[in-house]
Each structure stands twice: as C-alpha cells, then as structure tokens.
C-alpha positions as CSV (number, residue, x, y, z in Angstrom):
1,X,62.6,179.2,92.5
2,X,64.2,182.6,91.7
3,X,67.9,183.1,92.0
4,X,69.0,186.6,93.0
5,X,72.4,187.7,91.8
6,X,73.9,190.7,93.6
7,X,76.0,192.2,90.9
8,X,78.0,194.4,93.2
9,X,79.4,191.2,94.8
10,X,80.5,189.7,91.6
11,X,84.0,190.1,90.1
12,X,84.5,191.5,86.6
13,X,85.0,188.0,85.3
14,X,82.0,186.5,87.1
15,X,79.8,189.2,85.9
16,X,80.6,188.6,82.3
17,X,80.5,184.7,82.7
18,X,77.1,185.1,84.3
19,X,75.7,186.8,81.1
20,X,77.4,184.3,78.8
21,X,80.3,186.5,77.5
22,X,83.0,184.2,78.8
23,X,83.8,182.8,75.3
24,X,84.5,186.3,74.0
25,X,86.2,187.8,77.0
26,X,88.0,184.9,78.7
27,X,88.7,182.4,75.9
28,X,85.9,180.0,76.8
29,X,87.8,179.3,80.1
30,X,84.6,178.6,82.0
31,X,82.6,177.1,79.1
32,X,81.7,173.3,79.5
33,X,83.0,171.4,76.6
34,X,80.3,169.9,74.4
35,X,79.7,166.2,74.1
36,X,81.1,166.4,70.6
37,X,84.3,167.9,71.9
38,X,84.6,165.4,74.7
39,X,84.0,162.5,72.3
40,X,86.6,163.7,69.8
41,X,89.1,164.0,72.7
42,X,88.3,160.6,73.8
43,X,88.7,159.2,70.3
44,X,92.1,161.0,69.9
45,X,93.4,159.5,73.2
46,X,92.3,156.1,72.1
47,X,94.2,156.5,68.7
48,X,97.3,157.7,70.5
49,X,97.2,154.8,72.9
50,X,97.1,152.3,70.0
51,X,100.1,154.1,68.3
52,X,102.1,154.0,71.5
53,X,101.2,150.4,72.2
54,X,102.2,149.3,68.8
55,X,105.6,151.0,69.1
56,X,108.8,149.9,70.5
57,X,110.2,153.3,71.1
58,X,109.2,156.9,71.4
59,X,110.8,160.2,72.0
60,X,109.3,163.6,73.0
61,X,110.9,166.9,71.9
62,X,110.3,170.6,72.4
63,X,110.5,172.0,68.8
64,X,109.7,175.7,69.5
65,X,112.6,177.3,67.8
66,X,113.0,175.5,64.4
67,X,112.0,177.0,61.1
68,X,109.6,175.5,58.6
69,X,112.4,174.5,56.4
70,X,114.3,172.8,59.2
71,X,111.0,171.0,60.3
72,X,110.5,169.8,56.7
73,X,114.1,168.4,56.6
74,X,113.7,166.7,60.0
75,X,110.4,165.1,59.0
76,X,112.0,163.8,55.8
77,X,114.9,162.2,57.8
78,X,112.4,160.6,60.2
79,X,110.3,159.2,57.5
80,X,113.3,157.7,55.8
81,X,114.2,156.1,59.1
82,X,110.6,154.6,59.4
83,X,109.6,157.0,62.2
84,X,106.2,158.4,62.7
85,X,106.5,162.1,63.9
86,X,103.8,164.5,64.8
87,X,102.8,167.4,67.2
88,X,100.3,166.7,69.8
89,X,98.7,168.2,73.0
90,X,100.4,167.4,76.2
91,X,97.1,166.6,78.1
92,X,96.1,164.0,75.4
93,X,99.6,162.5,75.4
94,X,99.7,162.1,79.0
95,X,96.4,160.2,79.2
96,X,97.6,157.9,76.4
97,X,100.9,157.2,78.2
98,X,98.9,156.4,81.4
99,X,96.7,153.9,79.3
100,X,99.9,152.2,78.1
101,X,101.2,151.9,81.7
102,X,104.0,154.4,81.0
103,X,104.6,156.7,83.9
104,X,107.0,159.7,84.7
105,X,106.1,162.0,81.8
106,X,104.3,164.6,83.8
107,X,107.3,167.0,84.1
108,X,108.2,166.6,80.4
109,X,104.8,167.3,78.9
110,X,104.8,171.1,79.0
111,X,105.4,173.7,76.3
112,X,105.5,172.7,72.7
113,X,105.6,169.0,72.2
114,X,106.2,166.6,69.3
115,X,106.4,162.9,69.5
116,X,108.4,160.4,67.3
117,X,107.5,156.7,67.3
118,X,109.1,153.6,65.8
119,X,107.4,150.3,65.5
120,X,110.6,148.2,64.9
121,X,113.7,150.1,65.7
122,X,114.5,150.8,69.4
123,X,117.0,153.7,68.8
124,X,115.9,155.3,65.4
125,X,113.6,158.1,67.0
126,X,116.4,159.1,69.6
127,X,119.2,158.7,67.0
128,X,117.6,161.0,64.4
129,X,116.3,163.5,66.8
130,X,119.4,163.6,68.9
131,X,121.5,164.3,65.9
132,X,119.2,167.1,64.9
133,X,119.0,168.6,68.3
134,X,122.8,168.6,68.5
135,X,123.1,170.5,65.3
136,X,120.2,172.9,66.1
137,X,121.2,174.0,69.6
138,X,119.4,173.9,72.9
139,X,117.6,177.2,72.3
140,X,115.9,175.9,69.2
141,X,115.2,172.1,69.8
142,X,115.4,169.9,72.8
143,X,115.0,166.2,73.6
144,X,112.5,165.9,76.6
145,X,112.0,162.2,77.4
146,X,111.3,158.9,75.9
147,X,110.8,155.2,76.3
148,X,112.1,152.0,74.8
149,X,110.1,148.6,75.2
150,X,108.2,150.0,78.2
151,X,111.3,151.6,80.0
152,X,110.9,155.4,80.5
153,X,114.0,157.5,80.0
154,X,114.7,161.1,81.0
155,X,116.3,163.7,78.8
156,X,119.8,162.3,79.8
157,X,118.7,158.7,79.0
158,X,117.3,159.7,75.6
159,X,120.6,161.6,74.9
160,X,122.5,158.4,75.6
161,X,120.3,156.3,73.4
162,X,120.8,158.8,70.5
163,X,124.5,157.9,70.5
164,X,123.8,154.2,69.9
165,X,124.5,153.3,66.1
166,X,121.7,151.8,63.9
167,X,121.3,148.1,63.8
168,X,122.9,148.1,60.3
169,X,125.9,150.0,61.4
170,X,126.3,147.6,64.5
171,X,126.0,144.6,62.2
172,X,128.6,146.1,59.8
173,X,131.0,146.6,62.8
174,X,130.5,143.1,63.9
175,X,131.2,141.6,60.5
176,X,134.2,144.0,60.3
177,X,135.5,142.7,63.7
178,X,135.2,139.2,62.6
179,X,136.8,139.5,59.3
180,X,140.4,139.8,60.6
181,X,140.3,136.7,62.8
182,X,138.5,134.7,60.0
183,X,141.0,135.8,57.5
184,X,143.8,134.7,59.8
185,X,142.3,131.4,60.5
186,X,141.7,130.8,56.7
187,X,145.4,131.6,56.1
188,X,146.5,129.3,58.9
189,X,144.3,126.4,57.5
190,X,145.6,126.9,54.0
191,X,149.2,126.8,55.2
192,X,148.5,123.6,57.0
193,X,146.8,122.2,53.9
194,X,149.8,123.3,51.7
195,X,152.3,121.7,54.1
196,X,150.5,118.3,54.2
197,X,150.3,118.3,50.3
198,X,154.2,118.9,50.1
199,X,154.7,116.2,52.7
200,X,152.4,113.7,50.7
201,X,154.4,114.6,47.5
C-alpha cells in the first residue's frame, strides 16, 4: 500500500513531524517514548511508591525562588530532623500517591515540586519546611500540601501542622507542667511525715 501525503494540507508542525524533525523543532513532543524510558519511569514510580508507603508523613513544597545557599541550609536542617527531601516530577509523584491510595494532590502538583518524607515523625517535615517558608517569604518558597498517616492536608492544613512542636518539646512541656503539682505533693507529704514524727516524739 502506498500512502500519499498532500504536503499543502499539512501544518508546519505536521510537515516536520512527518519527516522526523520533531525532536529538533518541537522538543520531541510527538516522539513515542522508548521502552527503556518507559521502564525507567515505571521503576521510579515503584521506588516513590515504596518511599511514601514507608513514611508516616510527607509535605510538598514549591521551591522556585530559593538560592543554592538557602537550599543547602534547608537540606541540612531536614537531614538533622531525619527527613528525606528531594525534587521530583509532578507526574511521577501523582502516580505514586495514587498507588498508595492518597488522593487530592492533583491541584498541588504543578510548577516546581520537592517532597519531604519522614518515617517516624508525623510533624517534622511540616515543622522544618514551615519555619523555612515563613522566613523565606511566599515569593520564594511555599508549602503546597501534605499527608500524615494517610490523611491528606491542603496548604492551610500543612501550615497548621507546622506549628505543632516536636515530640521532644511536647514531652518537656508535659514534664514541666507536672513538676509543679508533684513538688507541691512532695512538700505536703513531707509536712505530714514531719508532723507525725513530732507527735510520736
């Protein structure tokens, strides 16, 4: 069979695509991805899926305005908090979230995106990133969305999570709140013991 192409009826884009120049002129927009590329994307989605499944919390951010120096400082703070932080493609993240049964990230996954994951602290990603975002300003760094234990939060929810103190701070506050009553109880018991000793004497 012979296929006749009427060149006069083709658009400029279709003309060049027909002759194999789409990679050069149109960024490969119409080039079918190779099997190797598809397999690599599939493997990446599987890796992301496992990372998300093994985490207890995660936060998405838009990092478009920060400098290299600021990014380095942020990554250091996240590592110290035990948080895994990296940049990833929106399409791959969306597939991984869906694999984990996490829905509602479609609107957040646009533009530049980085994700922070913690395997054992429900608030660490939001806490560190929220503090950084507050100092950097909206034009440079934004919280997008996140999740904790399978519950998805929008930007406002993640911002609220960022205000919750760490577990160590909460424990210290709890101990501090108990010290006063315990000291008072100890003093009362000591006074009773002293009084009984005097009566016995």
